[in-house]
C-alpha distance (Angstrom), angle and dihedral (degrees) to the residues before:
residue distance angle dihedral
M1 . . .
R2 3.72 . .
D3 3.87 126.6 .
S4 3.82 97.3 -127.5
N5 3.75 127.4 79.3
R6 3.77 131.3 -157.5
E7 3.75 115.2 -144.5
W8 3.86 133.6 176.3
I9 3.71 117.7 -133.4
L10 3.80 135.2 -172.1
A11 3.82 101.7 -99.2
E12 3.80 98.2 -176.9
R13 3.78 140.9 -12.8
P14 3.85 109.6 -96.6
E15 3.67 122.5 -130.3
G16 3.86 108.6 -142.6
E17 3.79 112.3 -27.7
P18 3.81 114.4 15.4
D19 3.72 121.2 -124.4
T20 3.79 134.0 -173.5
D21 3.82 90.6 -80.0
S22 3.83 86.4 74.2
F23 3.73 92.0 69.2
E24 3.78 137.3 57.2
L25 3.83 129.2 -168.3
R26 3.76 112.3 -141.4
E27 3.85 129.9 -176.0
G28 3.73 121.6 -147.6
E29 3.80 142.4 141.8
R30 3.77 119.7 -49.7
P31 3.78 110.0 -101.2
E32 3.79 123.6 -111.9
P33 3.77 120.3 -135.7
R34 3.84 120.5 -125.7
H35 3.84 128.1 -153.8
G36 3.79 110.9 -45.3
E37 3.80 93.4 13.7
L38 3.86 135.8 109.4
L39 3.83 129.1 -147.0
V40 3.76 102.2 -139.9
R41 3.77 126.4 -170.2
V42 3.69 104.0 -139.6
R43 3.79 115.4 -126.0
Y44 3.86 98.6 172.6
L45 3.73 133.2 5.3
S46 3.77 130.8 -162.1
V47 3.87 126.9 -123.8
D48 3.84 113.6 -163.2
P49 3.82 136.4 178.5
Y50 3.73 92.4 -120.3
M51 3.80 89.6 68.1
R52 3.81 89.2 74.1
G53 3.80 89.5 68.8
R54 3.85 91.2 54.7
M55 3.79 88.9 56.4
R56 3.81 90.0 65.3
D57 3.79 123.8 84.0
A58 3.78 91.1 -131.4
E59 3.90 139.2 108.4
S60 3.73 113.4 -87.9
Y61 3.75 142.6 142.5
A62 3.87 88.1 -85.7
E63 3.76 125.4 50.2
P64 3.84 111.6 -106.6
W65 3.78 117.9 -114.6
S66 3.75 115.5 -111.1
V67 3.78 119.4 -123.5
G68 3.83 105.2 -95.3
E69 3.75 92.5 28.3
P70 3.91 121.3 121.3
M71 3.74 118.4 -98.2
Q72 3.85 108.6 -110.5
G73 3.79 137.1 -158.2
A74 3.74 146.0 126.1
V75 3.84 114.1 -49.1
V76 3.82 137.6 -178.6
G77 3.73 117.7 -147.7
E78 3.77 152.6 139.2
V79 3.81 122.0 -88.7
V80 3.83 107.6 -117.9
E81 3.84 97.9 173.8
S82 3.73 127.7 10.4
E83 3.74 129.8 -159.7
S84 3.82 91.5 178.1
D85 3.80 132.3 82.0
A86 3.78 89.3 -139.2
Y87 3.79 98.0 69.7
D88 3.80 136.1 32.1
A89 3.78 131.0 -154.3
G90 3.78 109.4 -81.8
D91 3.84 94.5 36.4
V92 3.79 115.1 127.0
V93 3.88 115.2 -134.7
T94 3.74 141.9 166.5
G95 3.73 127.0 -141.7
N96 3.79 142.5 122.7
G97 3.82 114.7 -54.9
A98 3.76 147.9 140.3
W99 3.75 129.6 -67.5
A100 3.78 88.7 -108.8
D101 3.84 147.9 106.6
Y102 3.79 89.4 -102.7
S103 3.77 129.7 20.6
I104 3.82 136.3 -175.8
L105 3.79 112.2 -127.4
D106 3.81 128.6 -173.5
A107 3.79 105.7 -117.1
S108 3.79 90.6 -143.1
E109 3.80 90.5 59.5
V110 3.84 101.7 48.3
A111 3.70 131.3 86.6
P112 3.85 128.2 -147.5
V113 3.74 119.0 -108.9
D114 3.81 124.3 -137.4
P115 3.83 109.3 -155.1
S116 3.79 90.2 -169.3
V117 3.77 89.9 69.1
A118 3.85 97.1 50.8
D119 3.79 140.9 -26.8
L120 3.77 116.3 -75.7
P121 3.86 97.0 -101.7
A122 3.81 89.8 59.3
Y123 3.85 88.1 70.1
L124 3.76 87.8 65.9
G125 3.72 90.9 51.8
V126 3.74 131.1 21.0
L127 3.78 93.1 9.6
G128 3.80 92.6 39.9
M129 3.80 139.3 55.1
P130 3.89 94.5 -49.3
G131 3.74 91.2 52.4
R132 3.79 93.5 47.2
T133 3.84 90.2 45.8
A134 3.83 89.2 54.4
Y135 3.77 91.4 47.1
F136 3.82 98.8 50.9
G137 3.78 95.5 32.2
L138 3.81 92.4 56.0
L139 3.79 102.6 34.2
D140 3.76 99.5 37.4
V141 3.74 105.1 29.3
G142 3.83 100.0 26.3
D143 3.86 93.8 36.1
P144 3.87 94.2 -169.1
S145 3.78 124.2 -161.9
P146 3.86 125.6 -153.4
G147 3.73 111.4 -83.9
E148 3.80 95.6 25.0
T149 3.81 121.7 121.4
V150 3.75 119.6 -115.4
V151 3.76 123.2 -165.2
V152 3.79 121.2 -164.4
S153 3.82 125.6 -166.8
G154 3.84 115.3 -155.1
A155 3.72 84.4 25.3
A156 3.86 97.9 165.6
G157 3.89 93.2 54.1
A158 3.69 129.7 95.3
V159 3.79 95.7 -86.8
G160 3.80 102.6 31.8
S161 3.79 95.1 51.6
V162 3.79 91.0 55.9
V163 3.84 93.0 44.0
G164 3.87 90.4 55.2
Q165 3.77 93.5 50.0
I166 3.79 94.6 45.7
A167 3.85 87.4 50.7
K168 3.81 89.8 52.3
L169 3.80 89.8 51.1
N170 3.76 87.5 54.6
G171 3.84 92.1 54.4
C172 3.84 98.8 -103.5
R173 3.79 132.0 141.6
V174 3.81 105.2 -115.4
V175 3.80 128.5 -154.9
G176 3.78 123.2 -178.5
F177 3.71 137.9 -164.4
A178 3.81 117.3 -145.9
G179 3.81 138.4 158.4
S180 3.76 109.3 -116.5
D181 3.82 140.6 29.4
E182 3.86 89.2 -110.8
K183 3.72 89.9 58.1
V184 3.76 93.3 46.8
S185 3.78 90.4 51.8
W186 3.77 91.0 50.0
L187 3.85 90.7 52.1
T188 3.76 96.5 49.1
D189 3.75 103.5 29.3
D190 3.79 99.6 39.8
L191 3.74 109.3 18.3
G192 3.83 97.5 40.0
F193 3.82 100.1 -119.7
D194 3.77 110.5 163.6
A195 3.76 92.3 -137.8
A196 3.77 139.9 -3.4
I197 3.85 134.1 -166.4
N198 3.75 124.7 -147.5
Y199 3.79 96.5 -143.2
K200 3.89 92.0 -164.0
A201 3.86 89.7 58.9
V202 3.86 99.5 48.4
D203 3.77 128.2 69.1
D204 3.85 98.1 -166.9
Y205 3.86 112.9 50.8
R206 3.79 91.1 -179.5
A207 3.75 93.3 56.2
A208 3.81 90.9 46.8
L209 3.75 89.6 53.4
D210 3.80 90.5 50.6
D211 3.78 86.2 61.0
A212 3.79 99.6 39.1
A213 3.80 98.4 38.5
P214 3.87 106.2 25.3
D215 3.77 92.5 163.8
G216 3.82 92.8 55.3
V217 3.79 129.9 -114.6
D218 3.79 125.8 -59.7
V219 3.72 101.0 172.7
Y220 3.84 126.5 23.4
F221 3.79 119.0 -166.5
D222 3.82 104.6 -164.1
N223 3.84 120.1 -157.4
V224 3.74 96.2 148.9
G225 3.77 119.8 35.4
G226 3.89 119.6 -168.6
P227 3.87 123.9 85.6
I228 3.77 93.8 -16.5
T229 3.72 92.1 58.9
D230 3.81 88.8 44.5
A231 3.76 91.1 57.6
V232 3.84 95.6 43.0
F233 3.85 92.1 53.7
T234 3.84 90.0 61.7
K235 3.88 90.2 57.5
L236 3.81 98.7 49.4
N237 3.82 114.8 132.8
L238 3.79 129.0 -142.6
D239 3.81 110.5 -61.2
A240 3.81 93.2 5.5
R241 3.78 119.0 171.6
V242 3.83 124.3 -143.2
A243 3.83 121.4 -163.3
V244 3.75 111.7 -162.3
C245 3.81 106.3 -156.3
G246 3.79 101.0 155.3
Q247 3.80 145.9 -8.7
I248 3.75 104.8 -152.6
A249 3.74 92.3 160.5
H250 3.79 88.0 69.0
Y251 3.81 103.5 36.5
N252 3.82 94.1 99.9
D253 3.79 95.1 41.7
E254 3.84 114.3 123.5
G255 3.74 94.0 -165.6
V256 3.82 136.2 37.0
P257 3.80 107.4 -82.3
T258 3.72 119.8 -131.2
G259 3.75 127.9 -147.8
P260 3.80 142.3 126.1
R261 3.79 114.3 -18.0
K262 3.78 104.6 -113.8
L263 3.80 103.6 -168.1
P264 3.75 99.0 78.6
Q265 3.78 88.3 55.5
L266 3.76 89.9 62.4
I267 3.80 96.2 57.8
A268 3.79 103.2 72.9
P269 3.79 97.0 42.4
R270 3.81 91.2 39.4
A271 3.81 88.1 -134.7
K272 3.65 123.7 179.5
V273 3.85 124.7 -136.8
Q274 3.77 121.2 -162.8
G275 3.80 132.4 175.9
L276 3.68 120.1 -133.3
L277 3.81 130.2 -141.6
I278 3.88 114.2 172.0
G279 3.83 94.6 -148.3
D280 3.75 89.1 71.2
Y281 3.83 88.3 71.3
A282 3.78 99.7 48.4
T283 3.82 94.2 120.0
R284 3.82 89.1 61.1
F285 3.87 100.3 42.5
G286 3.81 89.8 105.6
R287 3.85 95.2 61.7
A288 3.73 90.5 43.8
S289 3.68 94.3 51.4
E290 3.80 90.9 50.1
R291 3.79 93.1 53.9
L292 3.77 93.6 43.8
G293 3.77 90.9 48.5
A294 3.76 92.9 49.3
W295 3.85 91.6 48.1
V296 3.86 89.0 50.9
A297 3.80 92.7 47.1
S298 3.81 92.5 50.8
G299 3.74 94.5 47.3
D300 3.82 93.4 -115.8
L301 3.77 90.4 115.8
E302 3.81 118.4 50.3
H303 3.77 122.3 -165.7
R304 3.72 137.8 -174.6
E305 3.78 132.6 -165.5
T306 3.79 128.5 -161.6
V307 3.90 103.7 -146.0
V308 3.82 118.9 -158.9
D309 3.71 108.0 -160.8
G310 3.78 121.6 -132.7
L311 3.80 134.7 35.8
E312 3.84 87.2 -119.6
N313 3.80 88.0 65.4
A314 3.81 98.4 54.0
P315 3.80 96.5 105.1
D316 3.92 90.1 52.0
A317 3.77 89.6 49.2
F318 3.91 89.7 52.2
L319 3.81 93.1 46.2
G320 3.82 90.0 48.3
L321 3.79 88.0 67.1
F322 3.73 90.6 71.2
S323 3.78 93.8 51.2
G324 3.87 93.8 46.2
D325 3.82 95.2 -112.9
N326 3.81 93.8 147.1
I327 3.78 132.6 74.6
G328 3.74 110.7 -158.4
K329 3.78 115.0 -17.6
Q330 3.83 121.0 -0.3
V331 3.77 111.5 -143.0
V332 3.83 136.7 163.2
G333 3.81 121.5 -127.4
V334 3.74 110.3 -143.8
S335 3.83 112.9 -150.3
E336 3.83 123.7 -134.8
P337 3.84 104.6 -77.0
């Protein structure tokens, strides 16, 4: 174990789509844990679309990062030093930490990791925040019933891929939007989606939905926004529910995008639209994690992680989210320092 520590910081606030100039890799001393803290050697770190919002100096549901502040996100790693009775050196845990070789985590805010259930990267995806987001967003907000049609945008991502599978476990017909033929095949051949649409290969999303969801849409789980959402709103059935989880199509917009006015399309079907923040369900994380873990262990819930090797490549992994480089969860593997 070396005494130095590499750590990515926010170098500047991007205008429009970020690039590598927005990040800076600094090297300093390895941090020391205080009472109640753990020094964790990061094995894998998560990159997620919501992080783009924290790079803005604007009011949002999460505090923006300051320029010069370390990049933060979910990590999985091994405890190197413990100043808590709850964990010992050698334990593997997950929690919120820095994009770094070593990170200080609050022992009261981490969870143990069981490698016998799934490989470590899965605890940043299906068994982490994205999996819980899919679980509560679909079951609580979407409230699907057997036989209903569920449409998912960003369906081959960390959240969308889990949403579709849970919908299938609940007896629904599932249609996903994804950005390549490879992703479409993964959804239908491996995950059991009933249909999938490569949005980059079709010009008319409404016509594609007529084929894939001939009985209309009862639940729409929206990770993307933009023209896909515009099309889905025209297909909503009576009493449809829309769970708005993300709007990645707009995260790099500098102005307010314009498009079809959606509210009139909610009147006739009496549809409900609800935003989703996973922190609202924190008191129920334990039950969700139990069910997700059981589904993974039984093989009922498949998962996939795209691992970008090397801490030095973390910004590229993050930027790749906006060009659709990942299938499933995008994570960064941090090599032994």
